[in-house]
C-alpha positions as MATLAB code, in Angstrom:
seq = 'XXXXXXXXXXXXXXXXXXXXXXXXXXXXXXXXXXXXXXXXXXXXXXXXXXXXXXXXXXXXXXXXXXXXXXXXXXXXXXXXXXXXXXXXXXXXXXXXXXX';
ca = [
     -11.287   10.145   -3.063;
      -7.887    9.286   -1.664;
      -4.648   10.222   -3.321;
      -1.265    8.579   -3.057;
       1.628   10.767   -1.951;
       5.294    9.898   -1.897;
       7.167   11.376    1.061;
      10.295   10.515    2.990;
      10.143    8.191    5.989;
      11.223   11.080    8.209;
       8.358   13.289    6.966;
       5.923   10.409    7.369;
       7.005    9.836   10.974;
       6.511   13.548   11.749;
       3.061   13.423   10.136;
       2.216   10.300   12.148;
       3.090   12.158   15.354;
       0.709   14.975   14.386;
      -2.057   12.486   13.528;
      -1.646   10.802   16.939;
      -2.024   14.212   18.570;
      -5.162   14.870   16.498;
      -6.613   11.506   17.527;
      -6.096   12.468   21.184;
      -7.891   15.769   20.597;
     -10.779   14.038   18.827;
     -11.133   11.476   21.617;
     -11.325   14.317   24.106;
     -14.018   16.015   22.009;
     -15.926   12.734   21.700;
     -15.806   12.181   25.455;
     -16.897   15.717   26.323;
     -19.709   15.648   23.755;
     -20.994   12.345   25.047;
     -21.164   13.693   28.604;
     -22.285   17.288   27.991;
     -25.481   18.139   29.878;
     -27.560   21.292   29.925;
     -29.515   22.129   33.022;
     -32.834   23.924   32.922;
     -34.083   25.581   36.087;
     -37.604   26.727   36.629;
     -40.853   24.851   36.428;
     -39.427   21.577   35.115;
     -35.914   21.626   36.671;
     -34.574   19.029   34.203;
     -31.237   18.019   32.679;
     -30.828   17.288   28.997;
     -27.873   15.838   27.087;
     -26.988   18.196   24.252;
     -23.980   17.000   22.233;
     -21.736   19.732   20.885;
     -20.444   17.467   18.099;
     -21.913   14.446   16.375;
     -20.282   11.675   18.390;
     -20.653    9.166   15.549;
     -18.915   11.528   13.093;
     -16.057   12.086   15.542;
     -15.768    8.331   16.063;
     -15.653    7.738   12.286;
     -12.830   10.305   11.959;
     -10.876    8.676   14.815;
     -11.257    5.283   13.133;
     -10.164    6.745    9.780;
      -7.051    8.307   11.329;
      -6.175    5.113   13.232;
      -6.488    3.106   10.005;
      -4.206    5.594    8.246;
      -1.651    5.261   11.068;
      -1.710    1.478   10.694;
      -1.111    1.749    6.932;
       1.667    4.330    7.395;
       3.390    2.148   10.002;
       3.131   -0.857    7.664;
       4.629    1.174    4.809;
       7.586    2.194    6.980;
       8.184   -1.417    8.021;
       8.044   -2.589    4.393;
      10.526    0.121    3.457;
      12.845   -0.929    6.283;
      12.648   -4.561    5.168;
      13.973   -3.563    1.737;
      16.751   -1.283    2.960;
      20.161   -2.849    3.515;
      22.775   -1.336    5.772;
      26.503   -1.910    5.390;
      28.572   -1.868    8.553;
      32.305   -2.208    8.889;
      32.151   -4.602   11.838;
      32.683   -8.293   12.482;
      29.463   -9.342   14.225;
      31.051  -12.536   15.608;
      33.800  -10.515   17.319;
      31.319   -7.923   18.514;
      29.224  -10.499   20.388;
      31.931  -12.884   21.590;
      32.115  -13.416   25.361;
      34.831  -11.936   27.540;
      37.547  -14.442   28.364;
];
């Protein structure tokens, strides 16, 4: 069950940074789990892939976090589209060429 939280844009951007870091960690875990091998020496002398984490579960979590980032980014852009800024400047004068 997901819940809706209202936070400031600044707090959301900080949270997004943390989520991006978490995604990087999860990708690293996914990669190491997919390539983890255990070697057995003795009569058989064989290698066996033994994942430390369920790669599919890690991948689902990465996808969930990436989807959340997309929605958070969209929410920030919608908020910015509604916010007006007043500036005490004449834009035509600001951009006129030097003569």
